[in-house]
N, CA, C and O atoms as a Tinker XYZ file with bonds, in Angstrom:
   552  protein
     1  N     50.836000    5.721000  221.464000    73     2
     2  CA    50.014000    4.519000  221.562000    64     1     3
     3  C     49.676000    4.274000  223.031000    63     2     4     5
     4  O     50.548000    4.348000  223.897000    81     3
     5  N     48.426000    3.988000  223.299000    73     3     6
     6  CA    47.978000    3.787000  224.683000    64     5     7
     7  C     48.480000    2.451000  225.207000    63     6     8     9
     8  O     48.510000    1.454000  224.485000    81     7
     9  N     48.868000    2.448000  226.465000    73     7    10
    10  CA    49.292000    1.193000  227.083000    64     9    11
    11  C     48.062000    0.340000  227.371000    63    10    12    13
    12  O     46.942000    0.850000  227.416000    81    11
    13  N     48.273000   -0.965000  227.566000    73    11    14
    14  CA    47.167000   -1.870000  227.860000    64    13    15
    15  C     46.433000   -1.441000  229.119000    63    14    16    17
    16  O     45.208000   -1.546000  229.167000    81    15
    17  N     47.140000   -0.958000  230.149000    73    15    18
    18  CA    46.498000   -0.532000  231.387000    64    17    19
    19  C     45.589000    0.668000  231.185000    63    18    20    21
    20  O     44.578000    0.793000  231.876000    81    19
    21  N     45.924000    1.549000  230.259000    73    19    22
    22  CA    45.108000    2.744000  230.061000    64    21    23
    23  C     43.834000    2.445000  229.277000    63    22    24    25
    24  O     42.916000    3.265000  229.258000    81    23
    25  N     43.768000    1.285000  228.629000    73    23    26
    26  CA    42.566000    0.941000  227.877000    64    25    27
    27  C     41.628000    0.030000  228.660000    63    26    28    29
    28  O     40.561000   -0.333000  228.162000    81    27
    29  N     42.012000   -0.343000  229.878000    73    27    30
    30  CA    41.158000   -1.154000  230.748000    64    29    31
    31  C     40.491000   -0.254000  231.777000    63    30    32    33
    32  O     41.147000    0.570000  232.415000    81    31
    33  N     39.197000   -0.418000  231.932000    73    31    34
    34  CA    38.491000    0.387000  232.929000    64    33    35
    35  C     38.881000   -0.084000  234.322000    63    34    36    37
    36  O     39.008000   -1.284000  234.563000    81    35
    37  N     39.070000    0.859000  235.239000    73    35    38
    38  CA    39.380000    0.469000  236.621000    64    37    39
    39  C     38.172000   -0.200000  237.264000    63    38    40    41
    40  O     37.026000    0.155000  236.985000    81    39
    41  N     38.445000   -1.164000  238.120000    73    39    42
    42  CA    37.379000   -1.851000  238.855000    64    41    43
    43  C     37.537000   -1.582000  240.341000    63    42    44    45
    44  O     38.652000   -1.371000  240.817000    81    43
    45  N     36.436000   -1.586000  241.080000    73    43    46
    46  CA    36.524000   -1.396000  242.525000    64    45    47
    47  C     37.309000   -2.531000  243.176000    63    46    48    49
    48  O     37.369000   -3.645000  242.655000    81    47
    49  N     37.899000   -2.229000  244.307000    73    47    50
    50  CA    38.631000   -3.225000  245.089000    64    49    51
    51  C     37.923000   -3.371000  246.432000    63    50    52    53
    52  O     38.202000   -2.616000  247.364000    81    51
    53  N     37.001000   -4.345000  246.541000    73    51    54
    54  CA    36.282000   -4.525000  247.808000    64    53    55
    55  C     37.245000   -4.738000  248.973000    63    54    56    57
    56  O     38.276000   -5.397000  248.832000    81    55
    57  N     36.891000   -4.169000  250.128000    73    55    58
    58  CA    37.685000   -4.352000  251.336000    64    57    59
    59  C     36.754000   -4.823000  252.454000    63    58    60    61
    60  O     35.587000   -5.126000  252.205000    81    59
    61  N     37.265000   -4.883000  253.672000    73    59    62
    62  CA    36.466000   -5.385000  254.793000    64    61    63
    63  C     35.187000   -4.567000  254.998000    63    62    64    65
    64  O     34.148000   -5.126000  255.349000    81    63
    65  N     35.253000   -3.254000  254.782000    73    63    66
    66  CA    34.074000   -2.400000  254.980000    64    65    67
    67  C     33.032000   -2.571000  253.881000    63    66    68    69
    68  O     31.838000   -2.411000  254.134000    81    67
    69  N     33.469000   -2.894000  252.659000    73    67    70
    70  CA    32.555000   -2.894000  251.519000    64    69    71
    71  C     32.237000   -4.276000  250.952000    63    70    72    73
    72  O     31.459000   -4.380000  250.004000    81    71
    73  N     32.808000   -5.322000  251.499000    73    71    74
    74  CA    32.627000   -6.658000  250.913000    64    73    75
    75  C     31.159000   -7.088000  250.882000    63    74    76    77
    76  O     30.734000   -7.703000  249.904000    81    75
    77  N     30.378000   -6.790000  251.909000    73    75    78
    78  CA    28.955000   -7.170000  251.929000    64    77    79
    79  C     28.200000   -6.459000  250.808000    63    78    80    81
    80  O     27.333000   -7.055000  250.169000    81    79
    81  N     28.521000   -5.201000  250.569000    73    79    82
    82  CA    27.889000   -4.419000  249.507000    64    81    83
    83  C     28.137000   -5.073000  248.147000    63    82    84    85
    84  O     27.198000   -5.296000  247.383000    81    83
    85  N     29.402000   -5.379000  247.847000    73    83    86
    86  CA    29.760000   -5.973000  246.554000    64    85    87
    87  C     29.199000   -7.385000  246.415000    63    86    88    89
    88  O     28.794000   -7.775000  245.320000    81    87
    89  N     29.166000   -8.145000  247.481000    73    87    90
    90  CA    28.583000   -9.479000  247.459000    64    89    91
    91  C     27.077000   -9.380000  247.154000    63    90    92    93
    92  O     26.538000  -10.173000  246.381000    81    91
    93  N     26.417000   -8.408000  247.767000    73    91    94
    94  CA    24.998000   -8.182000  247.492000    64    93    95
    95  C     24.734000   -7.885000  246.032000    63    94    96    97
    96  O     23.798000   -8.432000  245.450000    81    95
    97  N     25.547000   -7.025000  245.428000    73    95    98
    98  CA    25.364000   -6.712000  244.008000    64    97    99
    99  C     25.529000   -7.952000  243.143000    63    98   100   101
   100  O     24.775000   -8.154000  242.192000    81    99
   101  N     26.518000   -8.786000  243.472000    73    99   102
   102  CA    26.711000  -10.036000  242.713000    64   101   103
   103  C     25.470000  -10.923000  242.815000    63   102   104   105
   104  O     25.170000  -11.680000  241.892000    81   103
   105  N     24.751000  -10.830000  243.933000    73   103   106
   106  CA    23.543000  -11.627000  244.158000    64   105   107
   107  C     22.268000  -10.914000  243.690000    63   106   108   109
   108  O     21.161000  -11.403000  243.911000    81   107
   109  N     22.434000   -9.758000  243.045000    73   107   110
   110  CA    21.282000   -9.036000  242.521000    64   109   111
   111  C     20.548000   -8.181000  243.533000    63   110   112   113
   112  O     19.353000   -7.928000  243.380000    81   111
   113  N     21.261000   -7.724000  244.586000    73   111   114
   114  CA    20.650000   -6.876000  245.623000    64   113   115
   115  C     21.532000   -5.663000  245.894000    63   114   116   117
   116  O     22.754000   -5.779000  245.987000    81   115
   117  N     20.905000   -4.510000  246.017000    73   115   118
   118  CA    21.598000   -3.310000  246.475000    64   117   119
   119  C     21.392000   -3.244000  247.978000    63   118   120   121
   120  O     20.275000   -3.027000  248.449000    81   119
   121  N     22.467000   -3.429000  248.731000    73   119   122
   122  CA    22.378000   -3.415000  250.194000    64   121   123
   123  C     22.754000   -2.044000  250.737000    63   122   124   125
   124  O     23.813000   -1.506000  250.414000    81   123
   125  N     21.886000   -1.489000  251.557000    73   123   126
   126  CA    22.159000   -0.227000  252.249000    64   125   127
   127  C     22.346000   -0.533000  253.721000    63   126   128   129
   128  O     21.790000   -1.501000  254.240000    81   127
   129  N     23.124000    0.291000  254.384000    73   127   130
   130  CA    23.320000    0.130000  255.820000    64   129   131
   131  C     22.239000    0.904000  256.575000    63   130   132   133
   132  O     21.952000    2.061000  256.269000    81   131
   133  N     21.655000    0.244000  257.560000    73   131   134
   134  CA    20.637000    0.846000  258.415000    64   133   135
   135  C     21.173000    0.842000  259.841000    63   134   136   137
   136  O     21.638000   -0.187000  260.332000    81   135
   137  N     21.108000    1.993000  260.502000    73   135   138
   138  CA    21.572000    2.100000  261.878000    64   137   139
   139  C     20.439000    1.710000  262.817000    63   138   140   141
   140  O     19.347000    2.276000  262.755000    81   139
   141  N     20.700000    0.751000  263.676000    73   139   142
   142  CA    19.688000    0.322000  264.646000    64   141   143
   143  C     19.457000    1.394000  265.711000    63   142   144   145
   144  O     18.370000    1.472000  266.284000    81   143
   145  N     20.465000    2.213000  265.976000    73   143   146
   146  CA    20.362000    3.217000  267.035000    64   145   147
   147  C     19.524000    4.421000  266.600000    63   146   148   149
   148  O     18.579000    4.799000  267.293000    81   147
   149  N     19.862000    5.020000  265.462000    73   147   150
   150  CA    19.182000    6.270000  265.072000    64   149   151
   151  C     18.319000    6.133000  263.812000    63   150   152   153
   152  O     17.665000    7.089000  263.396000    81   151
   153  N     18.322000    4.943000  263.210000    73   151   154
   154  CA    17.524000    4.644000  262.018000    64   153   155
   155  C     18.015000    5.327000  260.746000    63   154   156   157
   156  O     17.298000    5.342000  259.746000    81   155
   157  N     19.201000    5.884000  260.762000    73   155   158
   158  CA    19.792000    6.456000  259.556000    64   157   159
   159  C     20.015000    5.346000  258.529000    63   158   160   161
   160  O     20.398000    4.228000  258.875000    81   159
   161  N     19.770000    5.674000  257.273000    73   159   162
   162  CA    20.074000    4.762000  256.170000    64   161   163
   163  C     21.209000    5.394000  255.387000    63   162   164   165
   164  O     21.133000    6.562000  255.004000    81   163
   165  N     22.276000    4.612000  255.146000    73   163   166
   166  CA    23.424000    5.199000  254.466000    64   165   167
   167  C     23.949000    4.328000  253.344000    63   166   168   169
   168  O     23.890000    3.099000  253.383000    81   167
   169  N     24.462000    5.018000  252.350000    73   167   170
   170  CA    25.223000    4.458000  251.253000    64   169   171
   171  C     26.424000    5.379000  251.211000    63   170   172   173
   172  O     26.252000    6.594000  251.301000    81   171
   173  N     27.378000    4.965000  251.107000    73   171   174
   174  CA    28.484000    4.103000  250.957000    64   173   175
   175  C     28.832000    3.443000  252.280000    63   174   176   177
   176  O     28.728000    4.056000  253.342000    81   175
   177  N     29.238000    2.212000  252.203000    73   175   178
   178  CA    29.497000    1.386000  253.370000    64   177   179
   179  C     30.619000    1.931000  254.258000    63   178   180   181
   180  O     31.679000    2.322000  253.770000    81   179
   181  N     30.369000    1.950000  255.544000    73   179   182
   182  CA    31.336000    2.381000  256.546000    64   181   183
   183  C     31.173000    1.511000  257.785000    63   182   184   185
   184  O     30.208000    0.755000  257.900000    81   183
   185  N     32.115000    1.622000  258.705000    73   183   186
   186  CA    32.023000    0.833000  259.939000    64   185   187
   187  C     31.155000    1.513000  260.982000    63   186   188   189
   188  O     30.723000    0.869000  261.938000    81   187
   189  N     30.890000    2.818000  260.814000    73   187   190
   190  CA    30.065000    3.541000  261.775000    64   189   191
   191  C     28.994000    4.358000  261.060000    63   190   192   193
   192  O     29.121000    4.673000  259.877000    81   191
   193  N     27.951000    4.691000  261.789000    73   191   194
   194  CA    26.865000    5.514000  261.269000    64   193   195
   195  C     27.352000    6.959000  261.127000    63   194   196   197
   196  O     27.969000    7.508000  262.039000    81   195
   197  N     27.070000    7.557000  259.989000    73   195   198
   198  CA    27.475000    8.948000  259.762000    64   197   199
   199  C     26.634000    9.934000  260.563000    63   198   200   201
   200  O     27.047000   11.077000  260.757000    81   199
   201  N     25.463000    9.511000  261.029000    73   199   202
   202  CA    24.601000   10.404000  261.813000    64   201   203
   203  C     24.964000   10.404000  263.290000    63   202   204   205
   204  O     25.189000   11.465000  263.872000    81   203
   205  N     25.025000    9.218000  263.905000    73   203   206
   206  CA    25.196000    9.157000  265.362000    64   205   207
   207  C     26.541000    8.573000  265.799000    63   206   208   209
   208  O     26.867000    8.584000  266.986000    81   207
   209  N     27.319000    8.064000  264.842000    73   207   210
   210  CA    28.613000    7.485000  265.188000    64   209   211
   211  C     28.524000    6.074000  265.738000    63   210   212   213
   212  O     29.545000    5.485000  266.092000    81   211
   213  N     27.323000    5.522000  265.817000    73   211   214
   214  CA    27.136000    4.181000  266.353000    64   213   215
   215  C     27.659000    3.101000  265.420000    63   214   216   217
   216  O     27.876000    3.333000  264.230000    81   215
   217  N     27.853000    1.929000  265.980000    73   215   218
   218  CA    28.364000    0.821000  265.173000    64   217   219
   219  C     27.337000   -0.303000  265.026000    63   218   220   221
   220  O     27.689000   -1.439000  264.707000    81   219
   221  N     26.070000    0.024000  265.259000    73   219   222
   222  CA    24.999000   -0.977000  265.154000    64   221   223
   223  C     24.367000   -0.918000  263.761000    63   222   224   225
   224  O     23.186000   -0.597000  263.624000    81   223
   225  N     25.152000   -1.227000  262.740000    73   223   226
   226  CA    24.687000   -1.151000  261.361000    64   225   227
   227  C     24.329000   -2.532000  260.839000    63   226   228   229
   228  O     25.053000   -3.501000  261.066000    81   227
   229  N     23.205000   -2.613000  260.138000    73   227   230
   230  CA    22.787000   -3.850000  259.498000    64   229   231
   231  C     22.530000   -3.561000  258.016000    63   230   232   233
   232  O     22.130000   -2.458000  257.645000    81   231
   233  N     22.764000   -4.566000  257.188000    73   231   234
   234  CA    22.514000   -4.437000  255.756000    64   233   235
   235  C     21.103000   -4.911000  255.443000    63   234   236   237
   236  O     20.669000   -5.976000  255.884000    81   235
   237  N     20.393000   -4.084000  254.664000    73   235   238
   238  CA    19.064000   -4.457000  254.205000    64   237   239
   239  C     18.956000   -4.133000  252.723000    63   238   240   241
   240  O     19.502000   -3.130000  252.263000    81   239
   241  N     18.248000   -4.985000  251.966000    73   239   242
   242  CA    18.093000   -4.719000  250.533000    64   241   243
   243  C     17.267000   -3.459000  250.290000    63   242   244   245
   244  O     16.279000   -3.198000  250.976000    81   243
   245  N     17.695000   -2.690000  249.302000    73   243   246
   246  CA    16.965000   -1.493000  248.877000    64   245   247
   247  C     16.035000   -1.871000  247.732000    63   246   248   249
   248  O     16.172000   -2.940000  247.137000    81   247
   249  N     15.104000   -1.002000  247.433000    73   247   250
   250  CA    14.188000   -1.250000  246.316000    64   249   251
   251  C     14.919000   -1.142000  244.980000    63   250   252   253
   252  O     14.506000   -1.747000  243.990000    81   251
   253  N     16.011000   -0.367000  244.955000    73   251   254
   254  CA    16.714000   -0.140000  243.701000    64   253   255
   255  C     16.048000    0.930000  242.849000    63   254   256   257
   256  O     16.397000    1.112000  241.683000    81   255
   257  N     15.101000    1.626000  243.429000    73   255   258
   258  CA    14.382000    2.669000  242.691000    64   257   259
   259  C     14.733000    4.042000  243.262000    63   258   260   261
   260  O     15.079000    4.177000  244.435000    81   259
   261  N     14.635000    5.049000  242.408000    73   259   262
   262  CA    14.909000    6.399000  242.845000    64   261   263
   263  C     14.617000    7.398000  241.742000    63   262   264   265
   264  O     14.025000    7.070000  240.714000    81   263
   265  N     15.055000    8.639000  241.987000    73   263   266
   266  CA    14.877000    9.722000  241.013000    64   265   267
   267  C     16.210000   10.414000  240.779000    63   266   268   269
   268  O     17.044000   10.505000  241.680000    81   267
   269  N     16.396000   10.893000  239.574000    73   267   270
   270  CA    17.607000   11.637000  239.237000    64   269   271
   271  C     17.557000   12.976000  239.960000    63   270   272   273
   272  O     16.678000   13.801000  239.711000    81   271
   273  N     18.511000   13.176000  240.854000    73   271   274
   274  CA    18.618000   14.442000  241.582000    64   273   275
   275  C     19.431000   15.442000  240.755000    63   274   276   277
   276  O     19.109000   16.629000  240.699000    81   275
   277  N     20.481000   14.941000  240.123000    73   275   278
   278  CA    21.331000   15.765000  239.268000    64   277   279
   279  C     22.015000   14.843000  238.267000    63   278   280   281
   280  O     22.035000   13.625000  238.447000    81   279
   281  N     22.572000   15.425000  237.216000    73   279   282
   282  CA    23.261000   14.610000  236.219000    64   281   283
   283  C     24.200000   15.464000  235.381000    63   282   284   285
   284  O     24.118000   16.693000  235.369000    81   283
   285  N     25.083000   14.782000  234.690000    73   283   286
   286  CA    25.988000   15.417000  233.751000    64   285   287
   287  C     26.205000   14.461000  232.593000    63   286   288   289
   288  O     26.366000   13.259000  232.804000    81   287
   289  N     26.211000   14.971000  231.391000    73   287   290
   290  CA    26.487000   14.147000  230.227000    64   289   291
   291  C     27.950000   14.361000  229.843000    63   290   292   293
   292  O     28.394000   15.490000  229.632000    81   291
   293  N     28.680000   13.264000  229.760000    73   291   294
   294  CA    30.109000   13.296000  229.444000    64   293   295
   295  C     30.273000   13.101000  227.942000    63   294   296   297
   296  O     29.847000   12.089000  227.386000    81   295
   297  N     30.902000   14.094000  227.283000    73   295   298
   298  CA    31.141000   14.033000  225.853000    64   297   299
   299  C     32.603000   13.776000  225.519000    63   298   300   301
   300  O     32.943000   13.374000  224.406000    81   299
   301  N     33.459000   14.016000  226.505000    73   299   302
   302  CA    34.891000   13.838000  226.288000    64   301   303
   303  C     35.393000   12.785000  227.276000    63   302   304   305
   304  O     35.344000   12.980000  228.490000    81   303
   305  N     35.868000   11.681000  226.740000    73   303   306
   306  CA    36.297000   10.560000  227.575000    64   305   307
   307  C     37.420000   10.978000  228.520000    63   306   308   309
   308  O     38.350000   11.675000  228.113000    81   307
   309  N     37.335000   10.549000  229.789000    73   307   310
   310  CA    38.390000   10.879000  230.753000    64   309   311
   311  C     39.668000   10.070000  230.534000    63   310   312   313
   312  O     40.681000   10.320000  231.188000    81   311
   313  N     39.626000    9.121000  229.635000    73   311   314
   314  CA    40.798000    8.305000  229.319000    64   313   315
   315  C     40.447000    7.319000  228.226000    63   314   316   317
   316  O     39.275000    7.159000  227.884000    81   315
   317  N     41.458000    6.654000  227.672000    73   315   318
   318  CA    41.225000    5.729000  226.561000    64   317   319
   319  C     40.212000    4.629000  226.870000    63   318   320   321
   320  O     39.498000    4.195000  225.967000    81   319
   321  N     40.130000    4.173000  228.093000    73   319   322
   322  CA    39.212000    3.081000  228.444000    64   321   323
   323  C     37.746000    3.476000  228.271000    63   322   324   325
   324  O     36.889000    2.604000  228.126000    81   323
   325  N     37.448000    4.761000  228.284000    73   323   326
   326  CA    36.069000    5.234000  228.219000    64   325   327
   327  C     35.710000    5.829000  226.852000    63   326   328   329
   328  O     34.594000    6.310000  226.656000    81   327
   329  N     36.639000    5.796000  225.932000    73   327   330
   330  CA    36.439000    6.440000  224.629000    64   329   331
   331  C     35.211000    5.906000  223.896000    63   330   332   333
   332  O     34.464000    6.685000  223.304000    81   331
   333  N     34.990000    4.601000  223.925000    73   331   334
   334  CA    33.855000    4.007000  223.204000    64   333   335
   335  C     32.515000    4.299000  223.895000    63   334   336   337
   336  O     31.463000    4.090000  223.291000    81   335
   337  N     32.531000    4.771000  225.134000    73   335   338
   338  CA    31.295000    4.994000  225.892000    64   337   339
   339  C     30.669000    6.367000  225.671000    63   338   340   341
   340  O     29.475000    6.536000  225.915000    81   339
   341  N     31.436000    7.344000  225.219000    73   339   342
   342  CA    30.903000    8.704000  225.113000    64   341   343
   343  C     29.920000    8.819000  223.962000    63   342   344   345
   344  O     30.114000    8.186000  222.925000    81   343
   345  N     28.875000    9.611000  224.122000    73   343   346
   346  CA    28.495000   10.302000  225.352000    64   345   347
   347  C     27.798000    9.343000  226.321000    63   346   348   349
   348  O     27.149000    8.380000  225.912000    81   347
   349  N     27.951000    9.636000  227.619000    73   347   350
   350  CA    27.254000    8.868000  228.649000    64   349   351
   351  C     26.846000    9.811000  229.769000    63   350   352   353
   352  O     27.443000   10.869000  229.969000    81   351
   353  N     25.812000    9.398000  230.493000    73   351   354
   354  CA    25.278000   10.238000  231.562000    64   353   355
   355  C     25.711000    9.705000  232.918000    63   354   356   357
   356  O     25.551000    8.522000  233.219000    81   355
   357  N     26.263000   10.601000  233.730000    73   355   358
   358  CA    26.583000   10.309000  235.122000    64   357   359
   359  C     25.438000   10.878000  235.951000    63   358   360   361
   360  O     25.097000   12.055000  235.838000    81   359
   361  N     24.851000   10.024000  236.787000    73   359   362
   362  CA    23.670000   10.401000  237.543000    64   361   363
   363  C     23.945000   10.484000  239.037000    63   362   364   365
   364  O     24.710000    9.689000  239.583000    81   363
   365  N     23.320000   11.446000  239.686000    73   363   366
   366  CA    23.223000   11.469000  241.140000    64   365   367
   367  C     21.774000   11.085000  241.432000    63   366   368   369
   368  O     20.854000   11.876000  241.225000    81   367
   369  N     21.589000    9.859000  241.915000    73   367   370
   370  CA    20.254000    9.310000  242.124000    64   369   371
   371  C     19.906000    9.376000  243.602000    63   370   372   373
   372  O     20.668000    8.924000  244.457000    81   371
   373  N     18.745000    9.947000  243.887000    73   371   374
   374  CA    18.221000    9.911000  245.248000    64   373   375
   375  C     17.365000    8.655000  245.354000    63   374   376   377
   376  O     16.291000    8.564000  244.759000    81   375
   377  N     17.855000    7.699000  246.114000    73   375   378
   378  CA    17.161000    6.429000  246.274000    64   377   379
   379  C     15.872000    6.618000  247.066000    63   378   380   381
   380  O     15.766000    7.548000  247.866000    81   379
   381  N     14.903000    5.753000  246.851000    73   379   382
   382  CA    13.635000    5.825000  247.595000    64   381   383
   383  C     13.871000    5.788000  249.097000    63   382   384   385
   384  O     13.088000    6.355000  249.860000    81   383
   385  N     14.949000    5.122000  249.535000    73   383   386
   386  CA    15.260000    5.016000  250.960000    64   385   387
   387  C     15.939000    6.266000  251.521000    63   386   388   389
   388  O     16.124000    6.367000  252.733000    81   387
   389  N     16.314000    7.220000  250.663000    73   387   390
   390  CA    16.887000    8.470000  251.139000    64   389   391
   391  C     18.307000    8.779000  250.693000    63   390   392   393
   392  O     18.562000    9.892000  250.234000    81   391
   393  N     19.247000    7.839000  250.808000    73   391   394
   394  CA    20.616000    8.169000  250.402000    64   393   395
   395  C     20.711000    8.470000  248.906000    63   394   396   397
   396  O     19.857000    8.066000  248.117000    81   395
   397  N     21.745000    9.173000  248.549000    73   395   398
   398  CA    22.033000    9.453000  247.142000    64   397   399
   399  C     23.279000    8.681000  246.734000    63   398   400   401
   400  O     24.210000    8.507000  247.520000    81   399
   401  N     23.274000    8.224000  245.492000    73   399   402
   402  CA    24.448000    7.532000  244.978000    64   401   403
   403  C     24.722000    7.959000  243.548000    63   402   404   405
   404  O     23.809000    8.294000  242.793000    81   403
   405  N     25.990000    7.941000  243.196000    73   403   406
   406  CA    26.435000    8.300000  241.853000    64   405   407
   407  C     26.611000    7.018000  241.052000    63   406   408   409
   408  O     27.173000    6.034000  241.533000    81   407
   409  N     26.123000    7.052000  239.831000    73   407   410
   410  CA    26.286000    5.931000  238.922000    64   409   411
   411  C     26.098000    6.451000  237.502000    63   410   412   413
   412  O     26.080000    7.659000  237.270000    81   411
   413  N     25.959000    5.533000  236.563000    73   411   414
   414  CA    25.753000    5.916000  235.177000    64   413   415
   415  C     24.436000    5.349000  234.657000    63   414   416   417
   416  O     23.889000    4.388000  235.198000    81   415
   417  N     23.954000    5.970000  233.604000    73   415   418
   418  CA    22.722000    5.543000  232.945000    64   417   419
   419  C     23.053000    4.435000  231.960000    63   418   420   421
   420  O     24.093000    4.460000  231.303000    81   419
   421  N     22.157000    3.465000  231.866000    73   419   422
   422  CA    22.302000    2.409000  230.871000    64   421   423
   423  C     20.970000    2.231000  230.154000    63   422   424   425
   424  O     19.908000    2.440000  230.741000    81   423
   425  N     21.033000    1.844000  228.881000    73   423   426
   426  CA    19.823000    1.506000  228.142000    64   425   427
   427  C     19.023000    2.653000  227.576000    63   426   428   429
   428  O     17.950000    2.429000  227.014000    81   427
   429  N     19.511000    3.892000  227.704000    73   427   430
   430  CA    18.795000    5.050000  227.165000    64   429   431
   431  C     19.792000    6.056000  226.630000    63   430   432   433
   432  O     20.969000    6.038000  226.988000    81   431
   433  N     19.313000    6.922000  225.780000    73   431   434
   434  CA    20.121000    8.014000  225.246000    64   433   435
   435  C     20.385000    9.013000  226.370000    63   434   436   437
   436  O     19.440000    9.463000  227.019000    81   435
   437  N     21.637000    9.369000  226.614000    73   435   438
   438  CA    21.944000   10.340000  227.675000    64   437   439
   439  C     21.217000   11.674000  227.505000    63   438   440   441
   440  O     20.982000   12.380000  228.486000    81   439
   441  N     20.861000   12.022000  226.271000    73   439   442
   442  CA    20.154000   13.281000  226.016000    64   441   443
   443  C     18.735000   13.252000  226.578000    63   442   444   445
   444  O     18.107000   14.301000  226.722000    81   443
   445  N     18.224000   12.061000  226.898000    73   443   446
   446  CA    16.853000   11.936000  227.413000    64   445   447
   447  C     16.761000   12.090000  228.929000    63   446   448   449
   448  O     15.656000   12.105000  229.471000    81   447
   449  N     17.886000   12.204000  229.626000    73   447   450
   450  CA    17.870000   12.314000  231.089000    64   449   451
   451  C     17.268000   13.652000  231.502000    63   450   452   453
   452  O     17.558000   14.688000  230.904000    81   451
   453  N     16.430000   13.614000  232.529000    73   451   454
   454  CA    15.848000   14.834000  233.077000    64   453   455
   455  C     15.923000   14.782000  234.602000    63   454   456   457
   456  O     16.034000   13.709000  235.194000    81   455
   457  N     15.861000   15.943000  235.218000    73   455   458
   458  CA    15.781000   15.995000  236.672000    64   457   459
   459  C     14.480000   15.315000  237.104000    63   458   460   461
   460  O     13.453000   15.435000  236.435000    81   459
   461  N     14.539000   14.603000  238.226000    73   459   462
   462  CA    13.394000   13.881000  238.784000    64   461   463
   463  C     12.924000   12.697000  237.933000    63   462   464   465
   464  O     11.872000   12.122000  238.211000    81   463
   465  N     13.688000   12.328000  236.903000    73   463   466
   466  CA    13.348000   11.149000  236.111000    64   465   467
   467  C     13.421000    9.914000  237.012000    63   466   468   469
   468  O     14.391000    9.735000  237.749000    81   467
   469  N     12.410000    9.079000  236.952000    73   467   470
   470  CA    12.410000    7.865000  237.759000    64   469   471
   471  C     13.326000    6.827000  237.116000    63   470   472   473
   472  O     13.288000    6.595000  235.908000    81   471
   473  N     14.155000    6.209000  237.967000    73   471   474
   474  CA    15.113000    5.215000  237.500000    64   473   475
   475  C     15.052000    3.986000  238.399000    63   474   476   477
   476  O     14.545000    4.030000  239.520000    81   475
   477  N     15.584000    2.894000  237.871000    73   475   478
   478  CA    15.676000    1.655000  238.648000    64   477   479
   479  C     17.042000    1.046000  238.413000    63   478   480   481
   480  O     17.679000    1.274000  237.384000    81   479
   481  N     17.473000    0.276000  239.375000    73   479   482
   482  CA    18.792000   -0.325000  239.350000    64   481   483
   483  C     18.907000   -1.377000  238.261000    63   482   484   485
   484  O     17.981000   -2.151000  238.021000    81   483
   485  N     20.061000   -1.388000  237.607000    73   483   486
   486  CA    20.424000   -2.424000  236.645000    64   485   487
   487  C     21.779000   -2.961000  237.082000    63   486   488   489
   488  O     22.658000   -2.195000  237.475000    81   487
   489  N     21.945000   -4.256000  237.015000    73   487   490
   490  CA    23.182000   -4.893000  237.469000    64   489   491
   491  C     24.076000   -5.175000  236.267000    63   490   492   493
   492  O     23.678000   -5.875000  235.336000    81   491
   493  N     25.282000   -4.626000  236.296000    73   491   494
   494  CA    26.246000   -4.791000  235.211000    64   493   495
   495  C     27.344000   -5.738000  235.686000    63   494   496   497
   496  O     28.258000   -5.329000  236.403000    81   495
   497  N     27.249000   -7.006000  235.283000    73   495   498
   498  CA    28.222000   -8.025000  235.688000    64   497   499
   499  C     29.471000   -7.868000  234.827000    63   498   500   501
   500  O     29.495000   -8.319000  233.682000    81   499
   501  N     30.509000   -7.228000  235.371000    73   499   502
   502  CA    31.717000   -6.956000  234.587000    64   501   503
   503  C     32.799000   -8.008000  234.778000    63   502   504   505
   504  O     33.724000   -8.094000  233.970000    81   503
   505  N     32.697000   -8.807000  235.828000    73   503   506
   506  CA    33.644000   -9.906000  236.054000    64   505   507
   507  C     32.985000  -10.896000  237.014000    63   506   508   509
   508  O     31.878000  -10.660000  237.497000    81   507
   509  N     33.666000  -11.991000  237.282000    73   507   510
   510  CA    33.133000  -12.965000  238.240000    64   509   511
   511  C     32.996000  -12.371000  239.634000    63   510   512   513
   512  O     32.138000  -12.791000  240.411000    81   511
   513  N     33.840000  -11.396000  239.952000    73   511   514
   514  CA    33.864000  -10.807000  241.288000    64   513   515
   515  C     33.112000   -9.495000  241.424000    63   514   516   517
   516  O     32.668000   -9.141000  242.516000    81   515
   517  N     32.965000   -8.770000  240.320000    73   515   518
   518  CA    32.414000   -7.410000  240.395000    64   517   519
   519  C     31.164000   -7.255000  239.533000    63   518   520   521
   520  O     31.163000   -7.558000  238.340000    81   519
   521  N     30.112000   -6.778000  240.170000    73   519   522
   522  CA    28.886000   -6.343000  239.503000    64   521   523
   523  C     28.720000   -4.876000  239.868000    63   522   524   525
   524  O     28.715000   -4.515000  241.044000    81   523
   525  N     28.584000   -4.033000  238.848000    73   523   526
   526  CA    28.455000   -2.595000  239.081000    64   525   527
   527  C     26.985000   -2.180000  239.087000    63   526   528   529
   528  O     26.192000   -2.671000  238.283000    81   527
   529  N     26.626000   -1.270000  240.001000    73   527   530
   530  CA    25.254000   -0.753000  240.003000    64   529   531
   531  C     25.125000    0.371000  238.988000    63   530   532   533
   532  O     25.866000    1.352000  239.046000    81   531
   533  N     24.203000    0.234000  238.072000    73   531   534
   534  CA    23.903000    1.273000  237.090000    64   533   535
   535  C     22.395000    1.530000  237.178000    63   534   536   537
   536  O     21.673000    0.798000  237.856000    81   535
   537  N     21.936000    2.556000  236.501000    73   535   538
   538  CA    20.514000    2.855000  236.522000    64   537   539
   539  C     19.970000    2.967000  235.114000    63   538   540   541
   540  O     20.649000    3.414000  234.190000    81   539
   541  N     18.707000    2.541000  234.980000    73   539   542
   542  CA    17.992000    2.676000  233.715000    64   541   543
   543  C     16.681000    3.398000  233.985000    63   542   544   545
   544  O     16.184000    3.414000  235.110000    81   543
   545  N     16.137000    3.990000  232.943000    73   543   546
   546  CA    14.865000    4.688000  233.070000    64   545   547
   547  C     13.802000    3.705000  233.518000    63   546   548   549
   548  O     13.712000    2.603000  232.976000    81   547
   549  N     12.990000    4.085000  234.506000    73   547   550
   550  CA    11.950000    3.184000  235.038000    64   549   551
   551  C     10.721000    3.223000  234.156000    63   550   552
   552  O      9.738000    2.536000  234.435000    81   551
């Protein structure tokens, strides 16, 4: 018999580096970091720019649009918490702003996913504190 912890999906734990990102999602915005020094745009939040090492990063809202760069359809749940979700598609989305992010497809049959499929951000409010970024077919 599965324990209660194994049937609950894990949630992110925002920290000092990522709190602005998670707060943005709760407010309906995908925030990307933009480097004032070299103009690099990055996703996942860090204290320094991955291109130049600078610390002049500012958060700006993204369009939330992109294309599927790669994907995988999951048919076998990685644990009891995900059993009801299979099959589901895990996407590597290239955002219009350049960075790529991993998320899941919502609102469509995973069998319909194709490379270069246009997608847009969907906000999945899973708790008062956490909103997860997912993508739906545009």
